[in-house]
C-alpha positions in Angstrom: 102.8 127.8 92.5 103.4 124.1 91.7 100.9 121.5 93.0 101.5 117.8 92.8 98.2 115.7 92.7 98.8 112.1 93.7 96.1 109.6 92.5 98.0 106.7 91.2 95.4 104.4 92.8 92.5 105.6 90.6 91.6 103.6 87.5 87.9 102.9 87.5 84.6 103.4 89.2 83.9 106.1 91.7 87.7 106.9 92.3 88.1 107.7 88.6 84.9 109.8 88.5 86.3 111.9 91.3 89.6 112.2 89.6 88.0 113.2 86.3 85.9 115.8 87.9 88.8 117.4 89.7 91.0 117.3 86.6 88.3 119.0 84.6 87.8 121.6 87.3 91.5 122.5 87.3 91.7 122.7 83.5 88.6 125.0 83.4 89.3 127.3 86.3 93.1 127.7 86.9 95.5 128.9 84.3 98.0 130.5 86.8 99.3 127.5 88.9 101.2 124.6 87.7 99.5 121.2 88.3 101.4 117.8 88.1 99.2 114.7 88.2 100.7 111.4 89.2 98.6 108.7 87.8 98.6 105.0 86.7 98.1 105.8 83.1 97.7 108.9 80.9 93.9 109.1 81.2 93.8 112.9 80.2 95.4 115.3 77.9 98.0 117.7 79.2 97.6 121.4 78.9 100.0 124.4 79.2 99.9 124.3 83.0 98.6 120.8 83.7 101.2 117.9 83.3 100.7 114.1 83.7 103.3 111.7 85.0 102.4 108.0 84.7 103.6 105.4 87.2 101.8 102.1 86.1 104.2 99.8 87.8 103.2 101.3 91.2 99.5 100.7 90.5 100.0 97.1 89.4 102.1 96.1 92.4 100.6 96.5 95.9 104.0 96.1 97.5 105.5 98.9 95.3 102.5 101.1 96.2 103.2 100.7 99.9 106.9 101.3 99.4 106.1 104.4 97.4 103.8 105.9 100.0 106.3 105.3 102.9 109.7 105.3 101.3 110.5 105.9 97.5 107.8 108.3 96.9 109.2 111.2 99.0 112.4 111.2 96.9 110.4 111.2 93.6 107.9 113.9 94.7 110.6 116.1 96.4 112.5 116.2 93.1 109.5 117.8 91.4 109.9 120.7 93.9 106.2 121.2 94.7 104.8 123.9 97.0 102.0 121.6 98.1 100.9 117.9 97.5 97.3 116.9 97.2 96.6 113.3 97.7 93.3 112.0 96.4 93.9 108.5 97.5 93.3 108.8 101.3 96.9 108.5 102.3 99.8 111.1 102.2 103.3 110.3 100.8 105.4 110.1 104.0 108.6 112.2 104.1 107.6 114.9 101.6 109.1 118.3 102.7 106.0 120.5 101.8 102.4 120.8 103.1 100.1 117.9 102.2 96.3 118.0 101.8 94.4 114.7 101.8 91.1 114.1 100.1 89.6 111.4 102.4 86.8 109.3 100.8 87.5 105.8 102.2 84.8 105.3 104.9 85.4 101.6 105.9 87.8 102.3 108.7 85.5 105.0 110.1 82.2 103.3 110.1 81.0 101.7 113.4 78.2 99.4 112.0 80.4 96.4 111.3 83.7 94.8 112.3 85.0 92.6 109.4 87.0 89.5 110.1 90.1 88.0 108.5 88.7 84.5 109.4 85.8 84.8 107.0 86.8 84.5 103.3 84.1 86.8 102.1 85.2 89.6 104.5 89.0 89.4 104.1 89.5 92.2 101.5 87.2 94.5 103.4 88.9 93.5 106.8 92.3 94.4 105.2 91.1 97.9 104.5 89.5 98.3 107.8 92.3 97.0 110.1 95.5 97.5 108.0 94.9 100.3 105.5 92.8 102.1 108.2 95.8 102.4 110.4 97.8 104.0 107.6 94.9 106.4 106.9 94.7 107.3 110.6 98.5 108.1 110.6 98.2 110.1 107.4 95.4 112.2 108.8 97.4 113.0 111.9 100.5 114.0 109.8 98.9 115.9 107.0 98.3 119.6 107.1 94.6 119.6 105.9 91.9 116.9 105.5 88.9 117.3 103.2 85.9 115.0 103.6 82.5 114.8 101.8 80.0 114.6 104.6 79.3 115.7 108.1 79.2 112.2 109.5 82.7 111.5 108.1 84.1 114.7 109.5 82.8 113.8 113.0 84.1 110.2 112.7 87.5 111.3 111.6 87.8 113.8 114.3 86.8 111.2 117.0 89.0 108.4 115.6 92.1 110.3 114.8 91.8 112.8 117.7 92.5 115.9 115.5 91.5 119.4 115.8 88.2 120.5 114.0 90.2 123.3 112.4 92.2 120.8 110.4 89.3 119.2 108.6 86.9 120.5 106.1 83.6 119.2 104.9 83.1 119.9 101.1 80.2 118.0 99.6 80.8 116.3 96.2 79.2 117.8 93.1 75.7 116.7 92.5 74.4 116.7 88.9 71.2 118.7 88.2 68.9 116.0 86.9 65.6 117.7 87.3 65.0 117.7 83.6 64.8 113.8 83.8 62.0 113.9 86.3 58.7 112.3 85.4 55.7 112.3 87.7 53.3 109.9 86.0 55.4 106.7 85.5 55.8 105.2 89.0 54.9 101.5 89.4 54.1 100.3 92.9 55.5 96.9 92.2 58.8 97.9 90.8 62.0 98.1 92.8 65.5 99.1 91.8 69.1 99.0 93.3 72.2 100.3 91.4 74.7 98.2 93.0 78.0 96.1 92.8 79.2 92.8 94.1 81.0 94.4 97.1 80.1 92.7 100.5 79.0 96.0 102.2 76.5 96.7 99.3 74.5 94.0 101.1 72.7 92.5 98.1 71.8 89.5 100.1 69.4 91.6 102.2 67.3 92.2 99.0 67.4 88.6 97.9 66.2 87.5 101.3 63.5 90.2 101.5 62.3 89.1 98.0 62.1 85.5 99.2 59.8 86.6 102.1 57.5 88.5 99.8 57.4 85.7 97.3 56.4 83.2 99.9 53.5 85.6 100.9 52.3 85.6 97.3 53.2 89.1 96.3 53.6 89.9 92.6 56.5 92.3 92.1 59.9 92.8 90.4 63.3 94.0 91.7 66.0 95.1 89.2 69.7 95.1 90.3 72.8 96.0 88.4 74.5 92.7 89.2 75.7 90.1 86.6 72.8 88.6 84.7 73.5 85.1 86.0 72.4 86.1 89.5 68.8 86.7 88.4 65.9 84.8 90.1 62.2 84.5 89.4 61.5 88.0 91.1 65.0 89.7 90.8 66.2 90.7 87.4 70.0 91.4 87.3 70.9 93.5 84.3 74.6 94.2 84.7 75.9 97.7 84.3 73.7 100.2 82.5 74.0 103.8 81.2 73.4 106.6 83.6 70.3 107.8 81.7 68.7 104.3 82.2 69.5 104.4 86.0 67.5 107.7 86.1 64.6 106.1 84.3 64.5 103.4 87.0 64.5 106.1 89.7 61.4 107.6 88.1 59.4 104.4 87.8 60.6 102.4 90.7 61.2 102.5 94.4 64.9 102.7 95.3 66.2 100.0 97.6 69.4 100.9 99.4 70.6 98.3 101.9 74.3 99.2 101.7 75.7 99.9 105.1 79.0 101.5 104.3 79.1 104.6 102.1 80.9 107.9 102.3 78.2 109.9 100.5 75.7 107.6 98.8 75.1 109.1 95.4 71.9 107.0 94.5 70.3 108.4 97.6 70.8 112.0 96.5 70.0 111.3 92.9 66.7 109.4 93.6 65.8 112.1 96.1 66.1 114.8 93.5 63.7 113.0 91.3 61.2 112.4 94.1 61.6 108.6 94.4 60.4 106.5 97.3 63.6 105.4 99.1 64.0 102.4 101.4 67.4 102.9 102.9 69.7 101.4 105.5 69.4 102.9 108.9 73.0 104.4 108.9 74.5 107.8 109.5 75.3 108.4 105.8 71.7 107.6 104.8 70.1 109.9 107.4 72.4 112.7 106.3 71.6 112.4 102.6 67.9 112.0 103.3 67.5 114.5 106.1 64.0 116.2 105.9 63.0 114.1 102.9 59.3 112.8 103.2 59.7 109.9 100.8 62.4 108.2 102.8 62.0 105.1 105.0 64.7 103.3 107.0 65.4 99.7 108.0 68.0 97.7 109.8 70.3 96.5 106.9 70.9 93.2 108.8 67.2 92.4 109.1 65.7 91.6 105.6 62.3 91.1 107.2 62.2 94.9 107.9 63.0 95.7 104.2 60.3 93.1 103.2 57.7 94.9 105.4 58.5 98.2 103.8 58.3 96.8 100.3 55.0 95.2 101.1 53.7 98.6 102.3 54.7 100.1 98.9 53.1 97.4 96.9 49.9 97.6 98.9 49.8 101.4 98.6 50.3 102.1 102.4 53.4 104.0 101.4 52.7 106.4 98.7 55.0 108.5 96.6 54.5 112.1 97.8 54.9 114.9 95.2 58.0 116.9 96.1 59.1 119.9 94.0 62.8 120.6 93.5 63.8 119.1 96.8 67.5 119.0 96.0 69.5 120.7 93.3 73.1 121.7 93.7 74.7 123.4 90.6 77.7 124.6 92.5 81.1 123.3 91.4 82.4 122.2 94.8 85.8 121.2 93.3 86.5 125.0 93.1 86.3 125.0 96.9 88.6 122.1 97.1 91.1 123.9 94.8 90.8 127.0 96.9 91.7 125.1 100.1 94.8 123.5 98.4 96.0 126.9 97.1 95.4 128.7 100.3 97.7 126.3 102.3 
């Protein structure tokens, strides 16, 4: 069986992590089928049954990317004579003559918490994804043969938005690292807060800055650490840039996790911090409630009301919210990419 994997869009961040994990799973667990990866660059080594074709010009040019998805890609992929095509970039290649499976991990078009505007400069890129790319994703979901999503809330949102049968969509959670060996019970600091974040608008970093301003005016002594560029630091907020994963885990152990992001498909920091027993102050959104269901150290706030976050932070500092000791609350050692592979091959 010949399977073409289309992930030309992936080059960094979470998309590259997902691609790397899937590639590794294929190499380690399937020696029978032929896999052809269409990528922007030769990120991985080829094996006897795993080949890589690079198409860097499509990644660099957004117009060529759209043309490939709608027009030129079908001719290119049909020449490879696949039995099935697996798109890891949310969108099918229109016109391909064989069954297609879509791995859908772009949640912006499916969330209901905020409608982004082209008239606001800070929202234009996200509005483009929500209103333009979203329509392409809806069409792809309707035309593909199978859709794979990571979470229950995404499955329900896709079914409702695209009006597809529940039999067509499968929820397969992403892999969660077993980090229990990093857990430390005696290092927690009541005045320390942490947010592993990025500059994206929906990460909602301003909510933390405003909440910290409120606490500072009330005379509280505390510190918040964010993984933003260092020049964004203030008196109470220390921005440290990108850090190693092991250092992130150290902050989970000694700090309270702040998570004001209001758009996530899965929310890895929530699951990671939960597995280490952290206090988590999270946005009151479907993905947060799903990731933290049944977790006693979780507290929720309206992500558009920093005063609510400030009140929760105040309770942590004052000791009104305490870190309850929870043993082995969440640990998943299963390789769920095997399930994804099985769904692709089964089609």
